[in-house]
C-alpha positions in Angstrom: 92.2 71.9 75.4 94.8 70.2 77.5 94.2 67.1 79.6 96.6 67.3 82.5 97.4 64.5 84.9 95.5 65.2 88.2 96.8 63.7 91.4 97.4 64.4 95.1 100.5 66.3 96.0 103.3 64.9 98.0 105.7 66.9 100.3 108.2 67.0 97.4 105.6 69.0 95.4 105.5 71.8 98.0 108.0 74.2 96.3 105.9 74.0 93.0 102.6 74.6 94.9 104.0 77.6 96.8 105.3 79.1 93.5 101.8 78.7 92.1 100.3 80.4 95.2 102.7 83.3 94.7 102.0 83.6 91.0 99.6 86.6 91.1 99.4 90.0 92.8 97.7 88.7 95.9 100.0 85.7 96.4 103.1 87.7 95.6 102.5 89.8 98.7 101.8 87.0 101.1 103.7 83.9 100.0 107.5 83.1 100.3 108.5 80.8 97.4 112.3 81.4 98.0 114.9 78.7 97.5 114.3 77.4 101.0 110.6 77.1 102.0 109.4 78.4 105.3 108.8 75.4 107.6 105.2 76.5 108.1 104.4 75.3 104.6 105.5 71.7 105.4 103.7 71.9 108.8 100.5 73.0 107.1 100.8 70.4 104.4 101.3 67.6 107.0 98.2 68.8 108.8 96.1 68.9 105.7 97.0 65.4 104.5 96.6 64.0 108.0 92.8 64.6 107.8 90.8 61.9 106.0 89.3 63.4 102.8 91.6 66.4 102.7 94.3 66.8 100.0 96.3 69.2 97.9 95.4 68.3 94.4 97.8 69.0 91.4 97.4 69.3 87.7 100.6 68.2 86.0 101.6 68.5 82.4 104.8 67.2 80.9 106.2 66.5 84.4 105.6 70.1 85.6 103.0 71.2 88.2 100.8 73.7 86.4 97.8 73.9 88.7 96.8 73.2 92.3 94.0 73.4 94.8 93.3 72.5 98.4 90.4 70.1 98.9 88.6 69.6 102.2 85.5 67.6 103.3 83.7 69.4 106.0 81.2 67.5 108.2 78.1 69.6 109.0 75.1 69.4 111.2 72.9 71.4 108.9 71.5 69.9 105.7 70.7 66.8 107.8 74.3 66.1 108.4 75.4 66.1 104.8 79.1 67.0 104.3 80.2 69.9 102.2 83.4 70.1 100.2 85.5 73.3 100.5 88.1 74.3 97.9 90.8 76.8 98.6 94.0 78.1 96.9 92.9 77.3 93.3 95.8 78.3 91.0 96.9 77.7 87.5 100.3 78.8 86.3 100.1 82.1 84.3 101.7 80.4 81.3 98.9 77.7 81.2 95.8 79.8 81.9 93.0 79.4 79.3 94.2 75.9 78.3 91.6 73.9 80.3 93.9 73.1 83.3 91.7 74.8 85.9 88.6 73.2 84.5 90.1 69.7 84.6 91.4 70.3 88.2 88.0 71.6 89.4 86.1 68.8 87.7 88.3 66.3 89.5 87.6 68.1 92.8 83.8 68.0 92.0 84.0 64.3 91.3 85.9 63.7 94.5 83.3 65.7 96.5 80.5 63.6 95.0 82.4 60.4 95.7 82.8 61.6 99.3 79.0 62.0 99.6 79.1 65.8 99.8 75.9 67.7 99.1 77.6 70.9 98.1 81.0 72.3 97.2 81.9 75.8 98.1 84.8 78.2 97.6 85.6 81.8 97.9 87.2 84.1 95.4 88.3 87.7 95.9 85.7 90.1 94.6 88.2 91.7 92.3 88.8 88.5 90.4 86.2 88.9 87.7 87.7 86.3 85.4 87.7 83.8 88.2 84.1 84.5 88.9 83.2 83.8 85.3 85.3 80.6 85.4 83.5 79.3 88.4 80.1 80.2 87.0 80.9 78.3 83.8 81.5 75.3 86.0 78.1 75.6 87.6 78.9 77.5 90.8 76.5 80.3 91.8 77.1 83.4 93.8 74.9 82.5 96.8 76.4 84.0 100.0 78.2 87.1 101.2 81.6 86.2 102.7 83.2 87.8 105.7 86.8 87.7 106.9 88.4 88.9 110.1 92.2 89.4 109.9 93.7 87.9 113.1 97.2 89.1 112.3 98.0 86.7 109.6 98.4 87.3 105.9 95.1 85.8 104.8 
């Protein structure tokens, strides 16, 4: 089991993050990790880190980014106003899967959510990702809701 260094991404980490996002059959069809990144990645990153409590978290091993996720704290009116944490874009490099990178990254996100006073943490995973489902269940997540998406012309 590996113990990666977990830290928040900086703008210089964007190429590595986009490569991770593109490192599966879903991301390969929707991401653009080319030699020059589309400006929209930098714009999105700037918008994410401008919001208090939001971050792109990285797992780094031997100086290489081997995992990432996007972390958000969402204020809510329900649950008597207790915030919820949302996690998106969880990825571990194919060459590092099964080595504890994802668990370390998710545990750091869970700790961050608790520190932020969140009452729950939520995420979505494509229904076809059965290995991901088992991974999240081992971390204590439960399948509790049915998700819906409406494509508004984007790639998501």
